C-alpha positions as CSV (number, residue, x, y, z in Angstrom):
1,X,-78.5,-30.3,4.2
2,X,-79.9,-27.1,2.8
3,X,-83.6,-26.7,3.6
4,X,-84.3,-25.6,0.0
5,X,-82.9,-28.9,-1.3
6,X,-84.8,-30.9,1.3
7,X,-88.1,-29.2,0.3
8,X,-87.2,-29.7,-3.4
9,X,-86.6,-33.4,-2.9
10,X,-90.0,-33.8,-1.1
11,X,-91.7,-32.1,-4.1
12,X,-89.8,-34.2,-6.7
13,X,-90.5,-37.6,-5.1
14,X,-94.0,-36.8,-4.0
15,X,-96.2,-39.9,-4.1
16,X,-93.3,-42.3,-4.6
17,X,-92.7,-44.8,-1.9
18,X,-90.2,-47.2,-3.5
19,X,-86.5,-46.4,-4.0
20,X,-86.9,-47.2,-7.8
21,X,-89.7,-44.7,-8.1
22,X,-87.8,-42.0,-6.1
23,X,-84.6,-42.2,-8.2
24,X,-86.6,-42.3,-11.4
25,X,-88.3,-39.0,-10.5
26,X,-84.9,-37.4,-9.5
27,X,-83.3,-38.5,-12.8
28,X,-86.2,-37.1,-14.8
29,X,-85.9,-33.8,-12.9
30,X,-82.2,-33.4,-13.5
31,X,-82.5,-34.3,-17.2
32,X,-85.5,-32.0,-17.8
33,X,-84.8,-29.0,-15.5
34,X,-81.0,-28.8,-15.5
35,X,-79.5,-28.3,-18.9
36,X,-76.0,-29.4,-19.9
37,X,-73.3,-26.9,-20.4
38,X,-69.5,-27.1,-20.1
39,X,-68.6,-25.0,-17.1
40,X,-67.7,-25.5,-13.4
41,X,-70.1,-24.5,-10.6
42,X,-69.5,-27.0,-7.9
43,X,-72.4,-25.8,-5.6
44,X,-75.7,-27.7,-5.9
45,X,-77.8,-24.7,-4.8
46,X,-76.1,-22.5,-7.4
47,X,-76.6,-25.1,-10.1
48,X,-80.3,-25.1,-9.3
49,X,-80.5,-21.3,-9.5
50,X,-78.6,-21.1,-12.8
51,X,-80.6,-24.1,-14.4
52,X,-77.5,-25.5,-16.1
53,X,-74.3,-27.3,-15.2
54,X,-71.6,-29.7,-16.4
55,X,-71.6,-33.4,-15.8
56,X,-69.6,-32.7,-12.5
57,X,-72.3,-30.1,-11.4
58,X,-75.2,-32.4,-12.2
59,X,-73.5,-35.4,-10.6
60,X,-73.0,-33.4,-7.3
61,X,-76.6,-32.3,-7.4
62,X,-77.8,-35.8,-8.1
63,X,-75.8,-37.2,-5.2
64,X,-77.2,-34.5,-2.8
65,X,-80.8,-35.1,-3.9
66,X,-80.5,-38.9,-3.8
67,X,-79.0,-38.9,-0.3
68,X,-81.6,-36.4,0.9
69,X,-84.2,-38.9,-0.3
70,X,-82.6,-41.6,1.8
71,X,-80.9,-43.4,-1.0
72,X,-77.3,-44.7,-1.0
73,X,-75.4,-42.9,-3.8
74,X,-71.9,-42.5,-5.0
75,X,-69.9,-41.2,-8.0
76,X,-68.4,-43.1,-11.0
77,X,-65.9,-41.5,-13.3
78,X,-64.7,-42.3,-16.8
79,X,-61.8,-40.5,-18.5
80,X,-63.0,-39.5,-22.0
81,X,-60.6,-38.7,-24.9
82,X,-62.4,-35.4,-25.6
83,X,-59.5,-34.2,-27.8
84,X,-60.1,-37.1,-30.2
85,X,-63.9,-36.5,-30.1
86,X,-63.6,-32.8,-30.8
87,X,-61.2,-33.5,-33.7
88,X,-63.6,-36.0,-35.2
89,X,-66.5,-33.6,-34.8
90,X,-64.8,-30.5,-36.2
91,X,-62.4,-29.4,-38.8
92,X,-60.3,-27.6,-36.3
93,X,-56.6,-28.3,-36.2
94,X,-55.6,-30.7,-33.4
95,X,-53.0,-28.2,-32.1
96,X,-56.0,-26.1,-31.0
97,X,-56.9,-28.7,-28.4
98,X,-54.5,-29.1,-25.4
99,X,-53.3,-32.6,-24.5
100,X,-55.0,-32.7,-21.1
101,X,-58.4,-32.9,-22.9
102,X,-57.4,-36.4,-23.7
103,X,-58.1,-37.2,-20.1
104,X,-61.5,-35.4,-19.7
105,X,-63.3,-36.7,-16.6
106,X,-67.0,-37.7,-17.2
107,X,-69.0,-37.8,-14.0
108,X,-72.0,-39.9,-13.4
109,X,-73.7,-41.6,-10.4
110,X,-74.5,-45.0,-9.0
111,X,-77.4,-45.8,-6.6
112,X,-77.6,-49.0,-4.5
113,X,-80.9,-50.7,-5.4
114,X,-82.0,-54.2,-4.8
115,X,-78.6,-55.3,-3.5
116,X,-76.6,-53.9,-6.5
117,X,-75.1,-50.6,-7.7
118,X,-77.1,-49.3,-10.6
119,X,-75.7,-46.6,-13.0
120,X,-77.5,-43.3,-13.6
121,X,-76.1,-40.8,-16.1
122,X,-78.1,-37.6,-15.8
123,X,-75.3,-35.3,-17.1
124,X,-77.0,-34.6,-20.4
125,X,-80.4,-33.6,-21.5
126,X,-82.7,-34.5,-24.4
127,X,-80.8,-32.2,-26.8
128,X,-77.3,-33.1,-25.9
129,X,-78.2,-36.8,-26.0
130,X,-79.5,-36.4,-29.5
131,X,-76.4,-34.3,-30.5
132,X,-74.0,-36.9,-29.1
133,X,-75.8,-39.8,-30.7
134,X,-76.2,-38.0,-34.1
135,X,-72.5,-37.3,-34.3
136,X,-71.5,-40.8,-33.4
137,X,-70.0,-40.2,-30.0
138,X,-72.4,-42.4,-28.0
139,X,-74.3,-45.6,-28.2
140,X,-77.5,-46.7,-26.4
141,X,-80.8,-45.1,-25.7
142,X,-81.2,-41.5,-24.6
143,X,-80.9,-41.2,-20.9
144,X,-78.9,-44.3,-20.7
145,X,-76.2,-43.7,-23.3
146,X,-72.6,-44.7,-23.1
147,X,-69.5,-43.3,-24.9
148,X,-68.1,-45.5,-27.6
149,X,-65.1,-47.5,-26.6
150,X,-62.8,-45.6,-29.0
151,X,-63.4,-42.5,-26.9
152,X,-63.0,-44.1,-23.5
153,X,-59.5,-43.5,-22.2
154,X,-59.7,-45.1,-18.7
155,X,-62.2,-46.2,-16.1
156,X,-61.4,-44.6,-12.7
157,X,-64.0,-46.5,-10.8
158,X,-66.4,-45.6,-8.0
159,X,-65.9,-42.9,-5.3
160,X,-68.1,-42.3,-2.3
161,X,-67.5,-38.6,-1.9
162,X,-66.0,-35.7,-3.9
163,X,-63.2,-35.6,-1.3
164,X,-62.3,-39.2,-2.5
165,X,-62.4,-38.0,-6.1
166,X,-59.9,-35.2,-5.4
167,X,-57.4,-37.8,-4.1
168,X,-57.2,-39.4,-7.6
169,X,-54.0,-38.4,-9.4
170,X,-55.8,-38.4,-12.8
171,X,-58.3,-35.9,-11.5
172,X,-55.5,-33.8,-10.0
173,X,-53.7,-33.8,-13.3
174,X,-56.7,-32.6,-15.3
175,X,-57.7,-29.8,-13.0
176,X,-54.2,-28.5,-12.5
177,X,-53.6,-28.5,-16.2
178,X,-57.0,-26.8,-16.8
179,X,-56.0,-24.0,-14.4
180,X,-52.5,-23.6,-15.9
181,X,-54.0,-23.4,-19.4
182,X,-57.3,-21.9,-18.4
183,X,-57.6,-19.4,-21.2
184,X,-57.3,-22.2,-23.8
185,X,-59.8,-24.3,-21.9
186,X,-62.2,-21.3,-21.8
187,X,-62.0,-20.8,-25.6
188,X,-62.7,-24.5,-26.2
189,X,-65.6,-24.5,-23.7
190,X,-67.0,-21.4,-25.4
191,X,-66.7,-23.1,-28.8
192,X,-68.4,-26.3,-27.6
193,X,-71.3,-24.5,-25.8
194,X,-72.0,-22.4,-28.8
195,X,-72.0,-25.4,-31.1
196,X,-74.4,-27.2,-28.7
197,X,-76.6,-24.1,-28.6
198,X,-76.8,-23.9,-32.4
199,X,-78.0,-27.5,-32.6
200,X,-80.5,-27.4,-29.8
201,X,-84.1,-27.7,-30.5
202,X,-84.9,-25.9,-27.3
203,X,-83.1,-22.5,-27.3
204,X,-82.8,-21.7,-23.6
205,X,-81.5,-18.2,-22.8
206,X,-78.1,-18.2,-21.2
207,X,-76.8,-21.5,-22.5
208,X,-75.0,-19.8,-25.4
209,X,-73.1,-17.4,-23.2
210,X,-70.0,-18.3,-21.1
211,X,-69.7,-17.3,-17.5
212,X,-66.6,-15.1,-16.7
213,X,-63.4,-17.1,-16.6
214,X,-62.5,-15.8,-13.1
215,X,-65.9,-16.8,-11.8
216,X,-65.4,-20.4,-13.1
217,X,-61.9,-20.7,-11.6
218,X,-63.1,-19.3,-8.3
219,X,-65.9,-21.8,-8.2
220,X,-63.4,-24.6,-9.0
221,X,-61.2,-23.4,-6.1
222,X,-64.1,-23.1,-3.7
223,X,-65.3,-26.6,-4.7
224,X,-61.8,-28.0,-4.1
225,X,-61.4,-26.3,-0.7
226,X,-64.9,-27.2,0.3
227,X,-64.1,-30.9,0.0
228,X,-60.7,-30.7,1.6
229,X,-58.5,-29.8,-1.4
230,X,-56.2,-31.8,-3.6
231,X,-53.9,-33.7,-1.3
232,X,-50.9,-32.7,-3.4
233,X,-51.8,-29.0,-3.2
234,X,-52.5,-29.3,0.5
235,X,-49.1,-30.7,1.2
236,X,-47.4,-27.9,-0.9
237,X,-49.5,-25.3,0.8
238,X,-48.7,-26.7,4.2
239,X,-45.1,-26.6,3.3
240,X,-45.4,-23.0,2.1
241,X,-47.1,-22.0,5.3
242,X,-44.5,-23.8,7.4
243,X,-41.8,-21.9,5.4
244,X,-43.5,-18.6,6.0
245,X,-43.8,-19.2,9.7
246,X,-40.2,-20.3,9.8
247,X,-39.0,-17.1,8.1
248,X,-41.2,-14.9,10.2
249,X,-39.9,-16.6,13.4
250,X,-36.3,-16.2,12.3
251,X,-36.6,-12.6,11.1
252,X,-37.8,-11.1,14.4
253,X,-34.5,-11.9,16.3
254,X,-32.5,-10.4,13.3
255,X,-34.4,-7.1,13.4
256,X,-34.0,-7.0,17.2
257,X,-30.3,-7.6,16.9
258,X,-29.9,-4.9,14.2
259,X,-31.9,-2.5,16.3
260,X,-29.7,-3.1,19.3
261,X,-26.6,-2.8,17.1
262,X,-27.5,0.6,15.5
263,X,-28.7,2.0,18.8
264,X,-25.4,1.1,20.6
265,X,-23.4,2.3,17.6
266,X,-25.1,5.7,17.8
267,X,-24.4,5.9,21.6
268,X,-20.8,4.6,21.5
269,X,-19.4,5.9,18.2
270,X,-19.3,9.5,16.9
271,X,-19.8,8.3,13.3
272,X,-23.2,9.5,12.1
273,X,-25.6,7.4,10.0
274,X,-29.0,8.1,8.4
275,X,-32.2,7.6,10.4
276,X,-33.5,5.8,7.3
277,X,-32.1,2.7,9.2
278,X,-35.1,3.0,11.6
279,X,-37.5,3.2,8.7
280,X,-36.1,-0.1,7.4
281,X,-36.3,-1.7,10.8
282,X,-39.9,-0.5,11.3
283,X,-40.9,-1.7,7.9
284,X,-39.3,-5.1,8.7
285,X,-41.3,-5.5,11.9
286,X,-44.6,-4.4,10.3
287,X,-44.1,-6.5,7.2
288,X,-43.3,-9.5,9.4
289,X,-46.4,-9.0,11.5
290,X,-48.6,-8.4,8.3
291,X,-47.2,-11.6,6.7
292,X,-48.0,-13.6,9.8
293,X,-51.5,-12.1,10.0
294,X,-52.3,-12.7,6.3
295,X,-51.1,-16.3,6.3
296,X,-52.7,-17.1,9.7
297,X,-56.1,-15.7,8.6
298,X,-56.2,-17.5,5.3
299,X,-54.4,-20.7,6.2
300,X,-57.5,-22.9,5.8
301,X,-59.2,-21.0,2.9
302,X,-58.8,-20.5,-0.8
303,X,-57.2,-17.2,0.0
304,X,-54.0,-18.8,1.2
305,X,-52.4,-18.6,-2.2
306,X,-53.1,-14.9,-2.4
307,X,-51.8,-14.4,1.1
308,X,-48.5,-16.2,0.3
309,X,-48.1,-14.2,-3.0
310,X,-48.7,-11.0,-1.1
311,X,-46.1,-12.1,1.4
312,X,-43.6,-12.7,-1.4
313,X,-44.2,-9.1,-2.7
314,X,-43.7,-7.7,0.8
315,X,-40.5,-9.7,1.1
316,X,-39.1,-8.5,-2.2
317,X,-40.0,-4.9,-1.3
318,X,-38.0,-5.3,1.9
319,X,-35.0,-6.3,-0.1
320,X,-35.3,-3.0,-2.1
321,X,-35.6,-1.0,1.1
322,X,-32.6,-2.9,2.5
323,X,-30.5,-1.6,-0.5
324,X,-31.6,1.9,0.3
325,X,-30.7,1.4,3.9
326,X,-27.2,0.2,2.9
327,X,-26.8,3.3,0.7
328,X,-27.6,5.7,3.5
329,X,-25.3,3.9,6.0
330,X,-22.3,3.4,3.7
331,X,-20.2,6.2,5.4
332,X,-20.8,4.6,8.7
333,X,-19.8,1.1,7.6
334,X,-16.8,2.3,5.6
335,X,-15.5,4.4,8.5
336,X,-15.9,1.7,11.1
337,X,-15.4,-1.5,9.2
338,X,-13.5,-0.4,6.1
339,X,-16.2,-1.6,3.7
340,X,-20.0,-2.0,3.4
341,X,-19.7,-4.8,0.8
342,X,-19.5,-7.5,3.5
343,X,-22.7,-6.3,5.1
344,X,-24.5,-6.3,1.7
345,X,-23.2,-9.9,1.0
346,X,-24.2,-11.1,4.4
347,X,-27.7,-9.5,4.2
348,X,-28.6,-10.6,0.7
349,X,-27.2,-14.1,1.1
350,X,-29.4,-14.4,4.2
351,X,-32.4,-13.1,2.1
352,X,-31.6,-15.4,-0.8
353,X,-31.2,-18.5,1.4
354,X,-34.3,-17.6,3.4
355,X,-36.2,-17.1,0.2
356,X,-35.1,-20.5,-1.2
357,X,-36.0,-22.3,2.0
358,X,-39.2,-20.5,2.7
359,X,-40.7,-19.9,-0.7
360,X,-39.2,-22.1,-3.4
361,X,-38.9,-25.2,-1.2
362,X,-42.5,-24.5,-0.2
363,X,-43.7,-24.4,-3.7
364,X,-43.4,-20.8,-5.0
365,X,-40.3,-21.4,-7.1
366,X,-40.5,-18.1,-8.9
367,X,-39.9,-16.3,-5.5
368,X,-36.6,-18.1,-5.2
369,X,-35.6,-16.9,-8.6
370,X,-36.6,-13.3,-7.7
371,X,-34.7,-13.4,-4.4
372,X,-31.6,-14.7,-6.1
373,X,-31.9,-12.0,-8.9
374,X,-32.6,-9.2,-6.4
375,X,-29.6,-10.3,-4.3
376,X,-27.3,-10.4,-7.4
377,X,-28.5,-7.0,-8.6
378,X,-28.3,-5.3,-5.2
379,X,-24.9,-6.7,-4.3
380,X,-23.7,-5.5,-7.7
381,X,-25.2,-2.1,-7.1
382,X,-23.6,-1.8,-3.6
383,X,-20.2,-2.9,-5.2
384,X,-20.7,-0.1,-7.8
385,X,-21.6,2.5,-5.1
386,X,-18.5,1.6,-3.1
387,X,-16.1,1.4,-6.0
388,X,-17.2,4.8,-7.4
389,X,-17.5,6.4,-3.9
390,X,-21.1,7.5,-4.6
391,X,-22.2,6.3,-1.3
392,X,-19.4,7.9,0.6
393,X,-18.6,11.0,-1.5
394,X,-18.0,13.2,1.5
395,X,-15.1,11.0,2.5
396,X,-13.3,11.6,-0.8
397,X,-12.1,8.0,-1.0
398,X,-12.6,5.5,-3.9
399,X,-12.0,1.8,-4.5
400,X,-12.6,-1.3,-2.4
401,X,-12.0,-1.6,1.4
402,X,-10.6,1.9,1.7
403,X,-8.5,2.6,4.7
404,X,-9.0,-0.7,6.5
405,X,-8.5,-3.5,4.0
406,X,-7.7,-6.2,6.5
407,X,-10.8,-5.6,8.6
408,X,-12.9,-5.4,5.4
409,X,-11.5,-8.6,4.0
410,X,-12.0,-10.4,7.4
411,X,-15.6,-9.3,7.6
412,X,-16.2,-10.3,4.0
413,X,-14.7,-13.7,4.7
414,X,-16.7,-14.1,7.9
415,X,-19.9,-13.3,6.0
416,X,-19.2,-16.0,3.5
417,X,-18.3,-18.4,6.2
418,X,-21.4,-17.6,8.2
419,X,-23.5,-18.2,5.1
420,X,-21.8,-21.5,4.3
421,X,-22.1,-22.8,7.9
422,X,-25.7,-21.5,8.3
423,X,-27.0,-22.7,5.0
424,X,-24.7,-25.5,3.9
425,X,-27.6,-27.9,3.8
426,X,-30.1,-25.5,2.3
427,X,-29.4,-25.3,-1.5
428,X,-28.4,-28.8,-2.4
429,X,-28.5,-31.4,0.4
430,X,-31.7,-30.0,1.9
431,X,-33.4,-29.8,-1.4
432,X,-32.3,-33.3,-2.3
433,X,-33.7,-34.6,0.9
434,X,-36.8,-32.6,0.3
435,X,-37.2,-34.1,-3.1
436,X,-36.7,-37.6,-1.8
437,X,-39.1,-36.9,1.0
438,X,-41.7,-35.6,-1.4
439,X,-41.2,-38.6,-3.7
440,X,-41.7,-40.9,-0.8
441,X,-44.8,-39.0,0.2
442,X,-46.2,-39.2,-3.3
443,X,-45.6,-42.9,-3.5
444,X,-47.2,-43.3,0.0
445,X,-50.2,-41.4,-1.2
446,X,-50.4,-43.5,-4.4
447,X,-50.3,-46.6,-2.2
448,X,-53.0,-45.1,0.0
449,X,-55.2,-44.4,-3.1
450,X,-54.6,-47.9,-4.4
451,X,-55.4,-49.3,-0.9
452,X,-58.7,-47.3,-0.9
453,X,-59.5,-48.5,-4.3
454,X,-58.7,-52.1,-3.2
455,X,-60.8,-51.6,-0.1
456,X,-63.7,-50.4,-2.2
457,X,-63.4,-53.4,-4.5
458,X,-63.2,-55.7,-1.4
459,X,-66.4,-54.0,-0.1
460,X,-68.1,-54.5,-3.4
461,X,-67.0,-58.2,-3.5
462,X,-68.1,-58.5,0.2
463,X,-71.5,-57.1,-0.7
464,X,-71.8,-59.5,-3.6
465,X,-70.7,-62.4,-1.5
466,X,-73.2,-61.4,1.3
467,X,-75.9,-61.1,-1.3
468,X,-75.0,-64.6,-2.7
469,X,-74.9,-65.9,0.8
470,X,-78.3,-64.4,1.5
471,X,-79.7,-65.9,-1.7
472,X,-78.2,-69.3,-0.7
473,X,-79.7,-69.1,2.8
474,X,-83.0,-68.1,1.3
475,X,-82.8,-71.0,-1.2
476,X,-81.9,-73.3,1.7
477,X,-84.9,-72.1,3.7
478,X,-87.2,-72.5,0.8
479,X,-85.9,-76.0,0.1
480,X,-86.3,-76.9,3.8
481,X,-89.8,-75.7,3.7
482,X,-90.5,-77.7,0.6
483,X,-88.9,-80.8,2.1
484,X,-91.0,-80.4,5.2
485,X,-94.1,-80.0,3.2
486,X,-93.3,-83.0,1.1
487,X,-92.5,-85.1,4.2
488,X,-95.8,-84.1,5.7
489,X,-97.6,-85.0,2.5
490,X,-95.8,-88.4,2.5
491,X,-96.7,-89.0,6.1
492,X,-100.3,-88.1,5.3
493,X,-100.3,-90.4,2.3
494,X,-98.8,-93.2,4.5
495,X,-101.5,-92.7,7.1
496,X,-104.2,-92.7,4.4
497,X,-102.6,-95.8,2.8
498,X,-102.7,-97.7,6.1
499,X,-106.3,-96.8,6.5
500,X,-107.1,-97.9,3.0
501,X,-105.1,-101.2,3.5
502,X,-107.2,-101.8,6.6
503,X,-110.4,-101.0,4.8
504,X,-109.4,-103.2,1.9
505,X,-108.4,-106.0,4.3
506,X,-111.7,-105.8,6.0
507,X,-113.5,-105.8,2.7
508,X,-111.5,-108.8,1.6
509,X,-112.2,-110.6,4.8
510,X,-115.8,-109.9,4.4
511,X,-115.8,-111.3,0.9
512,X,-113.9,-114.3,2.1
513,X,-116.5,-114.9,4.7
514,X,-119.2,-114.5,2.2
515,X,-117.4,-116.9,-0.2
516,X,-117.0,-119.4,2.6
517,X,-120.7,-119.1,3.5
518,X,-121.5,-119.4,-0.2
519,X,-119.2,-122.3,-0.5
520,X,-120.7,-124.1,2.5
521,X,-124.2,-123.4,1.1
522,X,-123.3,-124.7,-2.5
523,X,-121.3,-127.7,-1.3
524,X,-124.1,-128.7,1.2
525,X,-126.7,-128.3,-1.6
526,X,-124.7,-130.6,-3.9
527,X,-124.3,-133.2,-1.2
528,X,-128.0,-132.9,-0.5
529,X,-128.8,-133.3,-4.2
530,X,-126.6,-136.4,-4.3
531,X,-128.3,-137.9,-1.3
532,X,-131.7,-137.0,-2.8
533,X,-130.7,-138.6,-6.1
534,X,-129.6,-141.7,-4.3
535,X,-132.9,-141.8,-2.4
536,X,-134.9,-141.2,-5.5
537,X,-133.0,-143.9,-7.3
538,X,-133.6,-146.2,-4.4
539,X,-137.3,-145.4,-4.4
540,X,-137.5,-146.0,-8.1
541,X,-135.8,-149.4,-7.7
542,X,-138.1,-150.3,-4.8
543,X,-141.2,-149.3,-6.9
544,X,-139.9,-151.2,-9.8
545,X,-139.5,-154.3,-7.7
546,X,-143.0,-153.9,-6.3
547,X,-144.4,-153.5,-9.8
548,X,-143.0,-156.8,-10.9
549,X,-144.5,-158.5,-8.0
550,X,-147.9,-157.3,-8.7
């Protein structure tokens, strides 16, 4: 991680200790300090220096800052029907907007907080949010807006890294179409940026101007190669490189054999030929070495396309020099072999087949067309030279095959036979197999992408299930604690109840005893009273008897 970004993150999240607080500060920084502009930068440090960027640039910067802050971050992409949105917003004819704008990728971020992925869209700023909302493109609150459903083409889902994004076929389609129609895209981006600038409350210098087109395309290429490249382009480029190495490896022996042939011919025969032959051979060796050097040096960099195109030009230039070499050696071939046409046919068929196998099959189809056209033109030119005698005017002979027609016809037939045997599988069968192989590779890659997406969904579901399991375990633990606490309370209540029962029993026993004592006292008193009443009655009766006797 760049030290400047690390220091910046420490400054942004200063004083924040929670993940929520950190990500809030990062979001505010991106929305307030980095303004929205349709462009392609691709480098977070450069985006910071310029102070503006597209949703892609701001999403990359957000991801870098979040991960530097120790947070788990990823990308989420939605395809927006930008063509429909622009048509609704302007009176411009729909033909002005290319079709690939109907699949415009909108980049935002997700951060893993509190066990779930939470969405953060920092692509806009306060002005663009207001402009989008005012013109009816979005719904929701500023800073957390969403495009209306009518403008959403497709949800591509979540991606952990930009390298994963590049594997998506929809992303590949958009960026390749953008590059193929880059001037139209540039005009549209200029139109949109100028429209945004006019409606901005905060007129920031530089937002109204477009960066140079070549700079934008170079930044896109650097971004793609930085993160491993588009898998489709990587395979094509690898095929091109293999084709170049194959041609380079096959051409060295050819030049060696030609050198030996011409050296021996000069020693053995007395028929002169121009020394231009050695210039051609020298160019062939040097061009071969230069092609190998350029491709080897740029094999793993954005310059590989330039190296391959330069190799094609060197290859085509060699075909022109080969024609000059034939012209200067016509007297020699006519004298020895009766014609030079067979040599031209053999040479240019080899060039053409080599070009088809090495360039067109590798992805540079235009090179195959050029090699075929060059071969056709130069063979026709050699035919004209030989028929008119221009190339062998000192021999004073005209027409085809001259003094040795059988030899010439035999060599011509052998040339065609060699070509058919050597390249029978090159033009049709080989290409058909190549097509089938590429189709199979594309299907395999699509399945791999689907598998990755499925794995991602499985991971998300696994995380959700783990979270649910964790919550259940937590609930279970809480319930167990509550049950234990309730059990303890019941046990304590039971013990207290036993003590209270004993106390009440003792109190009751005490009352019973008191009642028994009271009962004994009251019953004894009654009995005593009865006895006393009986005694009193007896005394009264005795006194009554005594009174009578007196």
